[in-house]
C-alpha positions in Angstrom: -55.7 -31.3 251.2 -53.8 -27.9 250.6 -52.0 -29.6 247.7 -55.3 -31.1 246.2 -56.8 -27.6 246.5 -53.7 -26.2 244.8 -53.9 -28.4 242.0 -58.0 -27.6 241.5 -57.2 -23.8 241.4 -54.4 -24.7 238.7 -56.6 -26.8 236.6 -59.0 -24.1 236.7 -56.7 -21.3 235.3 -55.5 -23.4 233.3 -59.2 -24.4 231.6 -60.0 -20.3 231.8 -56.7 -19.5 229.9 -57.6 -22.6 227.3 -61.6 -21.0 226.9 -59.6 -17.9 226.3 -57.5 -19.2 223.4 -60.7 -21.0 221.7 -62.4 -17.9 222.0 -59.8 -15.8 220.5 -59.7 -18.9 217.6 -63.1 -18.5 217.2 -62.9 -14.7 216.7 -60.1 -15.2 214.3 -62.2 -17.5 211.8 -65.4 -14.8 211.9 -63.0 -12.3 211.0 -61.3 -13.9 208.3 -64.8 -14.9 206.7 -65.8 -11.1 207.2 -67.9 -11.5 210.0 -66.7 -8.9 212.2 -69.4 -8.2 214.2 -69.2 -11.4 215.6 -65.8 -11.5 216.0 -66.3 -8.4 218.3 -69.0 -10.3 220.4 -66.5 -13.2 221.0 -63.6 -10.8 221.8 -65.4 -9.1 224.4 -66.4 -12.0 225.9 -63.2 -13.2 226.0 -61.9 -9.8 227.1 -63.8 -10.1 230.3 -61.9 -13.4 231.6 -59.0 -13.0 230.0 -55.5 -13.1 231.9 -53.1 -10.0 231.5 -51.0 -12.0 228.9 -53.5 -12.8 226.7 -55.1 -9.0 226.6 -52.6 -7.5 223.9 -53.8 -10.0 221.5 -57.4 -9.5 222.2 -57.2 -5.4 222.2 -55.3 -5.6 218.7 -58.2 -8.0 217.4 -60.8 -5.5 218.5 -58.9 -2.9 217.1 -58.9 -4.5 213.9 -62.3 -5.6 213.6 -63.5 -2.2 214.8 -62.0 -0.5 211.9 -63.6 -3.3 209.6 -67.0 -2.0 211.3 -66.0 1.9 210.5 -66.3 2.2 214.0 -62.9 4.3 214.4 -63.5 5.6 217.8 -63.6 2.3 219.4 -60.8 1.0 217.1 -58.7 3.5 218.4 -59.3 3.0 222.1 -58.5 -0.5 221.7 -55.2 0.1 219.9 -54.5 2.7 222.7 -55.2 0.2 225.7 -52.4 -2.3 223.2 -50.1 0.5 223.5 -50.2 0.9 226.9 -49.2 -2.8 227.3 -46.6 -2.6 224.7 -45.4 1.0 224.2 -42.5 0.4 221.8 -44.3 -1.6 219.2 -44.4 0.3 215.8 -47.3 -1.7 214.3 -49.9 -0.5 217.2 -49.3 3.0 216.3 -49.4 2.3 212.7 -53.1 0.9 213.0 -54.2 3.9 215.4 -52.7 5.8 212.3 -55.2 3.8 209.8 -58.2 4.2 212.2 -57.5 8.2 212.6 -56.8 8.2 208.3 -60.2 6.5 208.0 -62.1 8.6 210.3 -60.5 11.6 208.4 -58.1 13.0 210.8 -55.0 13.1 209.0 -53.2 15.1 211.4 -53.7 12.6 214.0 -52.8 10.0 211.6 -49.4 11.6 210.4 -48.3 11.7 214.0 -48.9 8.2 214.5 -47.1 7.3 211.4 -44.5 9.1 212.5 -44.3 7.6 215.9 -44.3 4.0 213.7 -41.7 5.2 211.7 -39.5 6.5 214.8 -39.9 3.2 216.4 -39.0 1.3 212.8 -37.3 3.4 210.5 -37.5 0.9 207.8 -40.9 0.7 208.0 -42.0 1.0 204.4 -45.8 0.5 204.9 -45.9 3.3 207.6 -44.1 5.7 205.1 -46.8 4.4 202.2 -49.4 5.2 204.7 -48.2 8.8 205.7 -48.0 9.6 201.9 -51.6 8.5 201.2 -52.5 10.9 204.2 -50.8 13.6 203.1 -52.2 13.2 199.1 -55.8 13.1 201.0 -55.2 16.0 203.0 -54.1 17.6 199.5 -50.2 17.9 199.9 -49.5 16.1 196.9 -45.5 17.4 196.9 -45.2 15.7 200.3 -46.8 12.5 199.5 -44.6 12.2 196.5 -41.4 12.7 198.6 -42.9 10.4 201.4 -43.2 7.6 198.9 -39.9 8.1 197.4 -38.5 7.5 201.1 -40.2 4.6 201.4 -38.9 3.3 197.8 -35.7 4.4 199.0 -35.9 1.8 201.8 -37.5 -1.1 200.0 -36.9 -0.8 196.4 -39.6 -3.9 196.1 -42.4 -2.3 197.9 -45.2 -2.5 195.4 -47.8 -0.6 197.4 -45.1 2.3 196.7 -45.2 2.2 193.3 -48.7 2.2 193.2 -49.5 4.9 195.4 -46.6 7.3 193.4 -48.9 6.4 190.5 -51.9 7.7 192.2 -49.7 10.8 193.0 -49.0 11.1 189.0 -52.5 11.1 188.2 -53.4 13.9 190.7 -50.8 15.7 188.6 -52.2 14.7 185.0 -48.9 12.3 184.2 -50.7 9.5 182.8 -48.0 8.0 181.2 -45.7 8.0 184.3 -48.7 7.0 186.4 -48.9 3.9 183.9 -45.5 3.3 184.4 -45.4 3.1 188.3 -48.6 0.9 188.1 -46.8 -1.5 185.9 -43.8 -1.7 187.9 -46.2 -2.5 191.1 -47.5 -5.4 189.2 -44.1 -6.9 187.9 -43.1 -6.7 191.9 -46.9 -8.0 192.7 -48.6 -9.9 190.2 -51.8 -10.5 192.3 -52.2 -6.8 193.2 -56.0 -6.0 192.3 -55.8 -2.4 193.3 -52.7 -1.8 190.9 -54.4 -3.3 188.0 -57.6 -1.4 188.7 -55.6 1.9 189.4 -53.7 1.0 185.7 -57.3 0.6 184.2 -58.3 3.9 185.2 -55.1 5.4 183.7 -55.4 3.6 180.3 -59.2 4.6 180.2 -58.2 8.2 180.9 -55.6 8.1 178.0 -58.2 6.7 175.9 -56.6 3.4 175.3 -59.9 1.4 176.1 -58.7 -2.0 175.3 -56.0 -1.9 177.7 -58.4 -0.5 180.1 -60.4 -3.5 179.8 -57.7 -5.8 180.2 -56.4 -4.3 183.2 -60.0 -4.2 184.9 -60.4 -7.8 183.8 -57.2 -8.6 185.5 -58.2 -6.5 188.7 -61.5 -8.6 188.7 -59.9 -11.7 188.4 -58.1 -11.1 191.5 -61.1 -9.3 193.3 -64.3 -10.7 191.9 -66.6 -8.4 194.6 -65.2 -5.3 193.5 -68.4 -3.3 192.2 -66.9 -0.2 191.1 -64.1 -2.2 189.1 -67.2 -4.3 187.2 -68.5 -0.6 186.5 -65.5 0.7 185.3 -65.3 -2.0 183.0 -68.8 -1.6 181.6 -67.8 2.1 181.0 -64.8 0.9 179.1 -66.7 -1.3 177.3 -69.3 1.5 176.3 -66.6 3.6 175.4 -65.1 0.9 173.0 -68.9 0.5 171.6 -69.2 -2.9 173.1 -72.5 -2.9 174.5 -73.3 -6.6 175.2 -70.3 -7.0 177.1 -70.9 -3.6 179.0 -74.4 -5.3 180.0 -72.8 -7.8 181.6 -70.4 -6.1 183.8 -73.3 -3.6 184.9 -75.2 -6.3 186.1 -72.3 -7.5 188.2 -71.7 -4.3 189.2 -75.3 -4.1 190.4 -75.0 -7.3 192.2 -71.7 -6.3 194.3 -73.0 -2.8 194.7 -76.5 -2.2 194.4 -76.4 1.0 195.6 -74.5 2.7 192.7 -77.6 4.6 190.6 -75.1 5.0 187.6 -74.4 1.2 187.4 -78.5 1.2 186.6 -78.2 4.1 184.3 -75.5 3.0 182.3 -77.0 -0.7 182.1 -80.3 1.0 181.0 -78.5 3.0 178.3 -76.1 -0.4 177.0 -79.6 -2.4 176.9 -81.4 0.4 174.9 -78.1 0.5 172.3 -78.2 -3.1 171.9 -81.8 -3.3 171.2 -83.0 -5.0 173.8 -85.8 -2.4 174.7 -87.9 -4.4 177.0 -85.3 -5.5 179.4 -84.0 -1.9 179.2 -87.7 -0.9 180.4 -87.6 -3.3 183.2 -84.3 -2.4 184.7 -85.4 1.5 184.4 -88.3 0.3 186.6 -86.2 -1.4 189.1 -84.1 1.8 189.4 -87.1 3.8 189.7 -88.3 1.6 192.6 -84.8 1.3 194.2 -83.9 5.0 194.4 -87.6 6.5 194.9 -87.2 9.0 197.7 
């Protein structure tokens, strides 16, 4: 009888573990599809019944999903729980740093990136994130030094050249920035952000055809980027191609309907193209949407 009861207990525990694994997998599917609130709901339910050896995975996943939801304090709280279970894992401190960074708490972000680097001295992404925090805090020189340290560690770190390009743009060194973005793209041909930044640099240099090409490449890789569509429209306007600008601004509005500038430029492009009735219609749409 005792043996029979032991088997029942074992089977019950195994079923519970299987149920938790199934819930974690479900949450990961939600996360992949951008349904972060659903992922959190499932993970919180899994947390309540998970054995200790499953908690680490749940805590990290909750941290990621809360960060995606811009709930940075909750993200930090769960990453810190993960850190208590595995205090020597550099990735956890990197993610805590990211949450602080997006929260705008650069000092705390930097201290966590430093801890990640101390645990993993060749962690180039942590150097890159540290450089971004320095840059956004207004310390461009420290950002440049930090990202150059990352590139020394990993000369093929595409993100490092992208960040360095941003720092050069801050200094007004457009040509040097272009070279860095192109280097990033050479290393990572599917780097949508680098193509976008390259478009910005070419636009500022007055090279509108090159800017248009770079923005189109960025959109090819990330079609839902409303800002890229908006900037593409601006570049078309500067190049005098108002018909293509119209399409770009309509796409920008589709992906980012809260950007009033896209409506304004769409109306202007329609007017300059002689499509006055549609221009009037979009002007009315804009007035109704942004009526405050």
